C-alpha positions in Angstrom: 0.0 0.0 0.0 1.0 3.6 -0.5 0.5 6.7 1.6 -1.8 9.7 1.1 -1.7 13.4 1.6 -3.8 16.5 0.7 -3.9 17.8 -2.8 -2.4 21.1 -1.6 0.6 19.3 -0.1 1.0 17.3 -3.3 1.0 20.5 -5.4 3.8 21.9 -3.3 5.8 18.6 -3.5 5.3 18.7 -7.3 6.6 22.3 -7.4 9.6 21.3 -5.4 10.2 18.3 -7.7 10.0 20.5 -10.9 12.4 23.0 -9.4 14.9 20.2 -8.6 14.6 18.8 -12.1 15.2 22.3 -13.5 18.1 23.0 -11.2 20.0 19.7 -11.2 18.2 17.4 -13.7 17.2 15.1 -10.8 13.8 15.1 -9.2 14.9 15.0 -5.6 18.4 16.7 -5.7 18.9 20.5 -5.3 21.4 23.1 -4.3 21.0 25.6 -1.5 23.7 28.1 -0.4 26.3 26.3 -2.6 25.6 22.9 -0.9 24.0 20.0 -2.7 21.1 18.2 -0.9 18.8 15.3 -1.6 15.3 14.7 -0.1 13.4 11.5 0.4 9.7 11.2 1.3 8.7 9.2 4.4 5.9 7.1 2.9 3.7 7.5 5.9 0.1 8.8 5.9 -0.4 11.6 8.5 -3.8 12.5 9.8 -3.3 16.2 8.9 -2.5 15.3 5.2 1.1 16.5 5.5 4.1 15.1 3.7 7.3 14.5 5.7 10.7 13.3 4.8 14.4 13.3 5.3 17.0 15.6 3.8 20.6 14.4 3.1 23.6 16.6 2.4 26.3 15.5 -0.1 29.8 15.3 1.4 33.0 13.9 0.0 32.5 10.2 -0.4 28.7 10.1 0.1 25.8 11.7 1.9 24.9 12.4 5.5 21.6 13.2 7.1 21.1 16.9 7.3 17.6 17.1 8.7 14.0 16.5 8.0 11.2 18.3 6.1 7.5 18.8 6.5 4.9 20.1 4.1 1.6 20.9 5.9 -1.7 19.7 4.6 -2.3 23.3 3.5 0.7 23.1 1.1 2.9 25.4 3.2 6.5 24.2 3.8 6.9 24.1 7.5 10.5 22.9 7.6 13.3 21.7 5.3 16.6 23.2 4.3 15.9 25.4 1.3 12.6 23.7 0.3 10.3 26.7 0.9 12.4 28.6 -1.7 12.1 25.8 -4.2 8.4 25.7 -3.6 7.8 29.2 -4.8 10.4 31.7 -3.8 13.4 32.9 -5.8 16.7 31.0 -5.8 19.7 30.5 -8.0 18.7 28.2 -10.8 14.9 29.0 -10.7 14.2 32.0 -12.8 11.6 34.4 -11.6 9.4 35.7 -14.4 7.1 38.7 -14.4 3.5 38.6 -15.7 1.6 41.8 -16.4 -2.1 41.4 -17.0 -4.3 44.3 -18.2 -8.1 44.2 -17.7 -10.2 45.0 -20.7 -14.0 45.4 -21.0 -15.5 43.7 -24.0 -17.8 45.8 -26.0 -18.9 43.3 -28.7 -20.8 40.1 -28.8 -19.0 36.9 -29.7 -19.9 33.5 -28.1 -16.2 32.6 -28.0 -15.0 35.9 -26.5 -17.9 36.9 -24.2 -20.9 39.2 -23.7 -20.8 43.0 -23.7 -19.3 44.3 -20.5 -17.4 41.1 -19.6 -13.8 41.5 -18.3 -11.0 39.9 -20.2 -7.5 39.6 -18.6 -4.9 40.2 -21.3 -1.3 38.9 -20.9 0.7 42.0 -22.0 3.6 39.8 -23.2 1.2 37.9 -25.6 -1.8 40.1 -26.3 -2.1 39.7 -30.1 -2.5 36.2 -31.6 -2.2 37.5 -35.1 0.8 39.1 -36.9 -1.2 42.1 -38.0 -1.9 43.0 -34.3 -5.6 43.6 -35.1 -7.0 41.0 -32.6 -6.8 41.0 -28.8 -7.3 37.9 -26.7 -7.0 36.9 -23.1 -8.6 35.0 -20.2 -12.1 35.3 -18.9 -13.1 35.6 -15.2 -12.9 31.8 -14.8 -9.3 31.8 -16.1 -10.3 30.0 -19.3 -8.9 31.3 -22.7 -11.2 33.8 -24.3 -10.8 33.8 -28.1 -10.0 37.2 -29.5 -11.9 39.9 -31.3 -10.9 43.1 -32.9 -8.9 45.5 -30.7 -11.6 48.2 -31.2 -14.1 46.0 -29.4 -12.2 46.4 -26.1 -11.8 49.2 -23.6 -8.8 49.3 -21.1 -10.0 49.2 -17.5 -7.7 50.2 -14.6 -4.0 49.8 -14.1 -1.9 46.8 -15.1 -1.6 44.0 -12.6 1.9 42.6 -12.2 3.1 39.5 -10.3 6.0 37.1 -10.4 6.2 33.3 -10.5 9.0 30.7 -10.6 9.6 29.6 -14.2 10.7 26.0 -13.8 10.2 25.0 -17.4 13.2 23.5 -19.3 11.8 24.0 -22.8 9.8 26.7 -24.5 6.6 24.6 -24.5 7.0 24.0 -20.8 7.6 27.7 -20.1 4.5 28.7 -22.0 2.4 26.0 -20.2 3.7 27.1 -16.8 3.1 30.8 -17.5 -0.5 29.9 -18.6 -1.1 27.9 -15.4 0.1 30.8 -13.2 -2.2 33.2 -15.0 -5.1 30.9 -14.6 -4.3 30.4 -10.9 -4.0 34.1 -10.3 -7.4 34.9 -12.0 -9.2 32.0 -10.3 -7.9 33.0 -6.9 -9.9 36.2 -7.2 -7.0 38.3 -5.8 -6.5 40.3 -9.0 
């Protein structure tokens, strides 16, 4: 039998794994303050849905136990050398990328774009899907892609919204997918 944990704790563990892969090419090996570490999950089910494990430090000739880690059921890293940074902060090897979204109010009627007055969030780094730059596209209030319409059908609303995220993609397709996921997460959170 396996072990279980909350979805939130699993998402954090997945983020750590992706950051490790990006940084070292191994899913459970990372560097922190110029020291190389390896983590192992304790395959134990905790009542609170947390994930726990052991952290080892590389030394000449092998590895030694350096401590333990805990990811709470909420997904927050409670303890673990450098893991909270890998889970979402900045660190050497995990590039921080900026996203700027601009709200636009839609003034047309198109079943793929939305109804008049609906808000579309436009990624300012990728706002025109066509080479002639006559169309504008973005994300609706649910974080789903809203197909574009002519630029003249939109009115800018408010100031741009900027936030950062850890870009852990190794290839261009990964980077685009991760960017898209963070935009959707930000919109769906209701904080922007």
